BAVOKE-872678 format. One record per residue (C-alpha): x, y negated, z. Coordinates in steps of 0.02 Angstrom, whole numbers, padded with zeros to 5 digits, always signed. Each point is the difference from the previous one (the first is absolute). Example, Ala and Ser with C-alpha at 12.3 -4.5 7.8 and 13.67 -1.06 7.14 Angstrom:
# BAVOKE-872678
+00615+00225+00390/+00069-00172-00033/
This chain:
# BAVOKE-872678
-00366+00268+01140/-00066+00120+00127/+00173+00100+00015/+00081-00154+00046/-00086-00046+00180/-00114+00067+00121/-00178-00040+00001/-00037+00103+00157/-00028-00187+00092/-00125-00115-00110/+00092-00167+00048/-00056+00014+00180/+00117-00021+00163/+00052+00153+00079/-00146+00070+00132/-00022-00055+00176/-00034+00119+00154/-00161-00038-00012/-00028+00077-00172/+00092+00147+00030/-00136+00117-00076/-00010-00099-00171/+00167+00003-00002/-00005+00191+00010/-00136+00027-00115/+00107-00099-00137/+00145+00118+00035/-00005+00121-00151/-00041-00131-00123/+00176-00102+00089/+00089+00185-00044/-00042-00012-00194/+00067-00173-00005/+00142+00037+00065/+00013+00177-00104/-00025-00095-00166/+00133-00129+00093/+00139+00137-00009/-00010+00034-00183/+00170+00052-00052/+00068-00130-00128/-00008+00091-00159/-00147+00047+00011/-00043-00196+00068/+00092-00052-00176/-00114+00110-00078/-00163-00051+00084/-00039+00178+00031/-00074+00080+00131/+00112+00049+00141/-00005+00165+00125/+00111-00083+00108/+00083+00147+00037/+00171+00011+00094/+00163+00036-00067/-00081-00011-00192/-00173-00022-00037/-00101+00135-00080/-00032-00102-00166/+00198-00042-00004/+00023+00174+00021/-00097+00049-00156/+00075-00123-00112/+00177+00041+00070/+00036-00200+00041/+00093-00034+00135/-00095-00052+00149/+00037-00126+00147/-00100-00121+00079/+00046-00188+00038/+00033-00063+00191/-00165-00077+00042/+00013-00209-00020/-00198-00042-00027/-00031-00014+00187/-00059+00167+00013/+00062+00026+00169/+00006-00226+00042/-00128-00032+00117/-00049-00150-00093/-00023+00094-00147/-00177-00010-00002/+00013-00196+00003/+00120-00023-00134/-00105+00118-00108/-00140-00129+00035/+00101-00139-00042/+00062+00066-00180/-00186+00060-00040/-00061-00181+00055/+00142-00083-00119/-00061+00128-00143/-00153-00086-00010/+00062-00172+00000/+00100+00056-00140/-00049+00118-00118/+00124+00139-00057/+00019+00180-00042/+00125+00018+00156/+00013-00068+00157/+00123-00160+00021/+00179-00019+00029/+00080-00058+00164/+00142-00053-00081/+00110+00047+00164/-00060+00185-00002/+00063+00059-00157/-00028+00190+00053/-00169-00016+00025/-00074-00064-00156/-00106+00094-00127/+00019-00001-00175/-00165-00107-00073/+00012+00035-00170/-00147+00104-00025/-00047+00078-00164/-00200-00090+00019/+00084-00167+00008/-00082-00102-00147/+00064-00175-00052/-00116-00157-00036/+00053-00178-00037/-00144-00079+00054/-00002-00066+00182/-00170+00082+00027/+00096+00177+00011/+00040+00004+00185/+00132+00174-00044/+00160-00033+00043/-00018-00197+00039/+00007-00074+00169/-00143-00109+00082/+00125-00154-00016/+00075-00085-00174/+00180+00029-00005/+00067-00138-00143/+00161+00036+00029/+00130+00089+00075/+00023-00059+00183/+00137+00109+00090/-00131+00090+00113/-00004+00191-00011/-00178+00007-00033/+00048-00089-00142/+00133+00118-00063/-00107+00149+00055/-00127-00053-00118/+00138+00004-00140/+00053+00142+00047/-00159+00109-00011/-00036-00099-00169/+00127+00072-00070/-00018+00179+00062/-00170+00010-00035/-00015-00083-00177/+00184+00020-00055/+00090+00153+00076/-00082+00154-00059/+00034-00047-00187/+00187-00037+00053/+00021+00108+00154/+00203-00013+00001/+00007-00108+00159/+00000+00062+00157/-00182+00068+00065/-00067-00127+00109/+00008+00073+00155/+00191+00011-00004/+00029-00183-00093/-00090-00059+00156/+00116+00077+00097/+00163-00021-00072/-00080-00186-00029/-00010-00017+00213/+00169+00095+00021/+00102-00062-00143/-00081-00154-00071/+00163-00091-00113/+00016+00171-00109/-00165-00045-00047/+00004-00209-00010/+00033+00003-00193/-00153+00138-00051/-00129-00077+00116/-00030-00159-00076/-00042+00087-00173/-00108+00138+00095/-00091-00148+00081/-00011-00098-00180/-00097+00158-00071/-00128+00015+00141/-00011-00148+00000/-00091+00008-00205/-00145+00097+00083/-00041-00125+00105/-00109-00165-00048/+00012-00062+00167/+00198-00009-00018/+00096-00101-00087/+00132+00082-00097/+00104-00194-00045/+00105+00027+00155/+00029+00164-00008/+00048+00022-00202/+00133-00136+00037/+00052+00113+00151/+00012+00149-00093/+00087-00072-00159/+00107-00078+00129/+00091+00157+00035/+00081+00015-00183/+00107-00151+00041/+00046+00053+00172/+00202+00017-00004/+00073+00171+00030/-00137+00107+00029/+00031+00151+00078/+00030+00142-00110/-00113+00132+00060/-00150+00102-00068/-00124-00144+00090/+00063-00123-00098/-00029+00117-00161/-00165+00024+00080/-00029-00184+00007/+00064-00044-00190/-00103+00140-00059/-00168-00055+00084/+00063-00194-00071/-00012+00067-00179/-00182+00086-00007/-00052-00155+00097/+00077-00129-00121/-00049+00129-00151/-00169+00008+00058/-00013-00217+00029/+00031-00003-00182/+00191-00038+00005/+00029+00145-00117/+00200-00042-00049/+00053-00073+00198/-00100+00179+00054/+00123+00093-00105/+00166-00086+00041/-00053+00029+00196/-00043+00179-00040/+00180+00009-00090/+00075-00070+00160/-00073+00126+00101/+00067+00142-00117/+00160-00059-00014/+00018-00016+00193/-00092+00178+00011/+00141+00057-00088/+00136-00076+00071/-00051+00104+00165/-00024+00147-00112/-00177+00042+00070/-00002+00104-00169/+00112+00111+00095/-00097+00144+00127/+00126-00064+00130/-00056-00177+00045/-00170+00074+00080/+00084+00149+00060/+00128-00100+00099/-00150-00094+00103/-00045+00071+00153/-00181-00033+00016/-00074+00118-00113/-00156-00142-00041/+00127-00137-00054/+00116+00128-00100/-00171+00035-00090/-00065-00167-00008/+00180-00016-00098/-00037+00151-00130/-00166-00091-00022/+00084-00164-00039/+00119+00066-00136/-00138+00086-00073/-00114-00141-00004/+00135-00130-00088/+00011+00144-00126/-00187+00009-00036/-00016-00206-00016/+00151+00004-00104/-00107+00092-00128/-00147-00091+00029/+00064-00180-00026/+00092+00068-00167/-00169+00102-00055/-00079-00190+00030/+00170-00078-00095/-00002+00117-00145/+00182+00043+00042/+00069+00147-00092/+00064+00077+00175/+00012-00039+00171/+00149-00003+00139/-00013+00129+00096/-00041+00139-00112/+00180+00005-00063/+00042+00036+00177/+00045+00155+00053/-00092-00002+00201/-00009+00145+00107/-00103-00079+00110/-00138+00124+00085/-00156-00005-00035/-00113-00104+00125/-00134+00096+00106/-00189-00012+00003/-00061-00152+00099/-00101+00099+00130/+00164+00061+00043/+00085-00185-00001/-00096-00046+00131/+00016+00156+00107/+00150+00127-00023/+00125-00021-00132/+00014+00190-00076/+00174+00060-00104/+00024-00098-00141/-00031+00080-00159/+00115-00018-00162/-00012-00045-00178/+00065+00171-00058/-00127+00093+00122/-00135-00096-00084/+00067+00032-00187/+00019+00171+00048/-00185+00016+00080/-00061+00072-00185/+00084+00171+00029/-00060+00056+00175/-00096+00127+00020/-00125-00122+00102/+00024-00173-00080/+00038-00106+00177/-00096-00178+00037/+00098-00147+00001/-00031-00148+00056/-00085-00158-00103/+00146-00105-00023/+00080+00171-00096/-00126-00018-00131/+00000-00183+00010/+00206+00009-00040/-00022+00129-00111/-00112-00104-00114/+00085-00158-00006/+00172+00123-00045/-00113+00042-00163/-00026-00192-00019/+00141-00043-00030/+00041+00102-00165/-00154-00070-00057/+00044-00170+00023/+00077-00009-00174/-00130+00052-00113/-00043-00199-00012/+00148+00007-00102/+00008+00137-00107/-00040-00002-00203/-00159+00065-00049/+00058+00160-00089/+00072+00061+00164/-00148-00041+00099/-00115+00124-00015/+00122+00137+00056/+00068-00113+00152/-00210-00031+00045/-00025+00186-00022/+00166+00043+00121/-00052-00136+00124/-00192+00061-00003/+00058+00161+00050/+00110-00028+00144/-00128-00108+00084/-00154+00156-00036/+00169+00103+00072/-00008-00105+00150/-00189+00016+00055/-00010+00194-00047/+00140+00024+00144/-00105-00082+00110/-00052+00092+00163/-00177-00014+00016/+00014-00090+00163/+00086-00135-00113/-00100+00002-00135/-00129-00138+00072/+00033-00153+00086/-00131+00044+00154/+00114+00100+00129/-00053+00124+00130/-00071-00132+00124/-00107-00078-00150/+00095-00157-00007/+00106-00068-00143/+00169+00060-00032/+00081-00157-00037/+00176+00067-00085/-00122+00118-00096/-00111-00120-00063/+00163-00093-00070/+00050+00162-00062/-00154+00052-00096/-00045-00196-00034/+00190+00001-00102/-00021+00156-00106/-00154-00076-00070/+00074-00175-00028/+00137+00089-00086/-00112+00100-00136/-00070-00149-00024/+00160-00099-00066/+00084+00171-00101/-00179+00034-00080/-00081-00171-00058/+00137-00057-00109/-00051+00147-00107/-00167+00013+00028/-00157-00097-00085/-00025-00134+00141/+00091-00137-00096/+00095-00140+00099/-00076-00170-00033/+00101-00162-00037/-00099-00078+00154/+00077+00140+00102/+00171-00084+00015/-00073-00151+00122/-00008+00151+00127/+00169+00019+00134/-00028+00176+00001/-00043+00060-00190/+00131+00074-00105/+00046-00079-00182/-00107+00070-00124/+00097+00109-00092/+00140-00043-00156/-00105+00138-00139/-00166-00010-00050/-00091+00127+00086/-00175+00003-00129/+00128+00097-00123/-00021+00137+00124/-00107+00132-00092/+00053+00171+00080/-00097+00083+00126/+00108-00030+00139/-00066-00193+00019/-00168+00065+00089/+00108+00114+00142/+00088-00163+00033/-00160-00089+00017/-00090+00092+00090/+00143+00045+00134/+00013-00185+00010/-00170-00041+00053/-00022+00164+00123/+00188-00073+00097/-00093-00163+00003/-00177+00050+00080/+00109+00098+00096/+00114-00136+00069/-00143-00103+00041/-00110+00101+00054/+00119+00048+00153/-00059-00189+00063/-00157+00057+00026/+00040+00121+00140/-00074-00030+00171/+00159-00119+00038/+00031-00180+00037/+00086-00046-00174/+00071-00130+00075/+00103+00136+00092/+00076+00077-00140/+00192-00082-00053/-00014-00154-00102/+00137+00072-00118/-00152+00096-00071/-00080-00152-00071/+00073-00005-00189/-00052+00194+00008/-00161-00058+00003/+00018-00135-00108/+00077+00121-00147/-00161+00120+00036/-00112-00127-00028/+00069-00065-00149/-00003+00152-00057/-00179+00043+00031/-00036-00192-00103/+00092+00070-00147/-00121+00151-00021/-00142-00133+00034/+00053-00102-00142/+00044+00137-00110/-00045+00195+00042/-00145+00010+00123/-00190-00008-00055/-00167+00047+00092/+00015+00058+00182/+00164+00013-00001/+00045-00172-00022/-00124-00041+00124/+00106+00127+00122/+00163-00074-00040/-00071-00183+00001/-00039+00065+00194/+00186+00037+00018/+00034-00189-00046/-00097-00059+00132/+00073+00115+00135/+00186-00049-00072/-00031-00170+00009/-00094+00003+00174/+00150+00090+00061/+00112-00150-00072/-00124-00125+00081/+00021+00100+00161/+00213-00032-00001/-00019-00166-00037/-00066-00031+00181/+00169+00029+00042/+00123+00014-00119/+00034-00152-00150/+00058+00130-00136/-00189+00048+00012/-00062-00154-00014/+00090-00034-00176/-00016+00172-00062/-00204+00007+00030/-00016-00168-00110/+00102+00069-00124/-00077+00154-00007/-00175-00075+00007/+00043-00143-00157/+00039+00173-00086/-00148+00096+00042/-00116-00163-00048/+00069+00008-00172/-00014+00177-00015/-00189-00014+00040/-00038-00142-00124/+00063+00120-00125/-00141+00105-00087/+00000+00185+00064/+00070+00148-00095/-00117+00069-00145/-00074-00169-00008/+00027-00142-00113/+00172+00052-00064/+00073+00068-00157/+00065+00171+00020/+00070+00127+00132/+00180-00080+00026/-00037-00161-00081/+00109-00046-00154/+00183+00041-00019/+00056-00167+00057/-00008+00038+00175/-00118-00053+00122/-00068-00174-00062/-00171+00041-00042/-00009+00051+00196/+00062-00169+00061/-00137-00155+00027/+00042-00157-00055/+00089-00059+00158/+00172-00032+00041/+00078+00067+00174/+00010-00172+00060/-00202-00035-00045/-00040+00161+00118/-00039-00085+00156/-00114-00122-00113/-00085+00122-00068/-00198-00018+00037/-00034+00195+00044/-00017+00037+00156/-00013+00186+00001/+00012+00052+00166/-00214-00087+00009/-00018+00059-00182/+00017+00182+00049/-00144-00034+00142/-00037+00164+00117/+00058+00159-00067/-00155+00118-00003/+00066+00183-00003/-00190+00042-00063/+00012-00085-00141/+00186+00087-00049/-00094+00142-00038/-00186-00089-00044/-00002-00095-00169/+00181-00023-00036/+00109+00075-00096/+00063+00173+00039/+00169-00041-00104/+00159+00049+00094/+00165-00018-00060/+00007-00082-00163/+00060+00125-00120/+00065+00101+00151/-00112+00085+00097/-00057+00011+00197/+00119-00008+00103/-00109+00029+00158/-00008+00182-00042/+00194+00003+00015/
């Protein structure tokens, strides 16, 4: 924040003549403040120190970036600037947030409040991002609208960064509110979900009413509104309606030819042009997510020819938009002497394209499945092997979570679970049918698979399930991740539950039980905002109660695989509808996990019949 404001005067009024000596003694501090305030726009956007040289600063010269300075709008030469800054600090103390409050009539002075350190908590005792006075409904006051937009950008935007950046959105809202009048209610509704003190009922009605507006303008902002609404409705548990709204957004985008490069390049505003590129590719990614959750054999946009350029990095989106790179450039990257690094969006788009060819595996006959899974695994491993080292971690160079890379790495692991589990020893228990996220069990008998490949698929499934859940243990608020990853958490947790039921023994059983707890904890956190997570958490806990009521592998059972008839020996005598009445509090029964006892007096087994995965 120090790059945006002159902190030379600490909230005091300008010095009088009687204190001229004191003013002179403070002059070096004021000069330092002015220099920071004169940071160039590229350095500001990247939050790095700027030398403030003119016409180009040393950092921009070194990085070969265009360098320019924004005209001062922050009162740097305004004689009332100290009083304004004091007022802003006072307001900030009364209503804590990660950035200065926005004055509705001054779009140009707004600074993005989206901080990577912002944390979410539903209890009213948490003062972060919460006003001192409770807001029970949208009152039409500017402070309420500002509050809801702050919540949207702080908690939802980073995982779905296709709308205009907050600073640019505020400016457009001030200069051209008509263009955003259908999009704004949906943003306000999503923002309200992250604040306990805000009633979402009227906001939900206002957001949904936009779908019924006659003659919605056929433009990119309407596509953004429909896409946002589809995600919100889907994550509120209305899966069919969410899919229908997403289809509506896709058809409108295709009518506008957003899949063509020309749609964005015709836009004079480079930031808005970048927003259109991001909107199309976000449609593409969401279409794939929705199709995977519904077990569809394909997603609509996978078969559409698109030459939209690749979105830029997030730091550039909020600063200077660089020259956009094309998919052709991305495809030829591996043949360059020095492999170029593309934006995080490029690698996520590539992975989603690969996923389009994996969706039909659900309906493939058993005799062709083994070779198809081998090809699919090769494509996914290939994607990972060709990642540049800058993209092999979800933590960026500023030591913050790159949400787009997070989605890519998480989606990779979920796809690996999806393709390998049907050929593994992680059997699909009939109780899994109660989960809306669980795939249907295979229509062939997996117990007859006696070849040596079963251990490979089991090992790959469990490694992927563990990696997918472990991503949520990174030092970042879980609620900031996309809610479209909720079903992925469930799939990973179900694979781990199957491992505890059928495969693991000893310390590995305890380790995997920890991963199950982590997965359930993630669902619980998401459930504080999204209805779909509340439902899936309940379903997954029902399955977990059944699993932990069963004998553990290697204890009181007949044989390694059970009888040829299938899995009946593994199932407890309980019907699906009776699971809720099962008198087993499995979470309480676990007690507090002691890592010491895992290696002291506990069987040091590992994977039953497989070996230890921890060394792999």
